[in-house]
C-alpha positions in Angstrom: 0.0 0.0 0.0 2.9 2.4 0.7 3.9 1.9 -3.0 0.6 3.3 -4.1 -0.1 6.0 -1.6 3.2 6.6 0.4 4.3 9.6 -1.6 1.2 11.6 -0.6 0.2 9.9 2.7 2.0 8.9 5.9 0.3 5.6 6.8 0.4 4.3 10.3 -1.3 1.7 12.6 -3.8 3.2 15.1 -3.0 3.2 18.8 -5.9 0.8 19.8 -6.8 -0.7 16.4 -7.2 0.2 12.8 -5.1 2.4 10.5 -4.8 6.0 9.6 -3.2 8.1 6.9 -2.2 11.8 7.1 -1.4 13.9 4.1 2.3 14.6 3.7 1.9 18.0 1.9 0.1 21.1 2.8 -3.7 21.1 3.0 -5.6 24.2 1.9 -9.2 25.4 2.4 -9.6 24.9 -1.3 -8.8 21.2 -1.0 -11.3 21.0 1.8 -14.0 22.7 -0.4 -13.3 20.1 -3.0 -14.3 17.3 -0.5 -10.7 16.2 0.1 -9.5 15.1 3.6 -6.3 15.7 5.5 -6.7 12.5 7.5 -8.3 9.2 6.5 -9.0 6.2 8.8 -9.9 2.6 8.3 -10.6 -0.4 10.5 -8.3 -2.5 8.2 -5.7 -1.7 5.6 -8.3 -2.6 2.9 -10.7 0.0 4.4 -8.0 2.6 4.5 -6.9 1.8 0.9 -10.5 2.3 -0.3 -10.6 5.7 1.4 -7.3 6.7 -0.2 -8.6 5.6 -3.6 -11.6 8.0 -3.1 -9.1 10.8 -2.3 -7.1 10.0 -5.4 -10.2 10.1 -7.6 -11.4 13.4 -6.1 -7.9 14.9 -6.7 -7.8 13.7 -10.3 -11.3 15.1 -10.9 -10.3 18.5 -9.5 -7.3 18.7 -11.7 -9.4 17.9 -14.8 -11.9 20.7 -13.9 -9.2 23.3 -13.2 -9.2 26.1 -15.7 -6.2 26.5 -18.0 -4.2 29.6 -17.6 -2.6 31.4 -20.5 1.1 32.1 -20.1 2.4 35.2 -21.9 
C-alpha cells in the first residue's frame, strides 16, 4: 500500500486498532472545499486503501476541472 499512496500519505497503525493516513503535503481550504481530507482512517488496511482511492479520484477530478491559464 505504501507503494501506491506513500508519496502523498503517511500511513500508520492506530493506537488501539485500525489504521490512519495523514497527508504529507500542505492542506488548503480549497482542498477541503473540493471534498478532500487531511486524515483518512480505516478499520483495516483494505478499508484505508478504499478511502485513499476515493481521495485520489477526487484529486484527479479537481485537476481535470481546473481552468487552464494562459502564459504570456
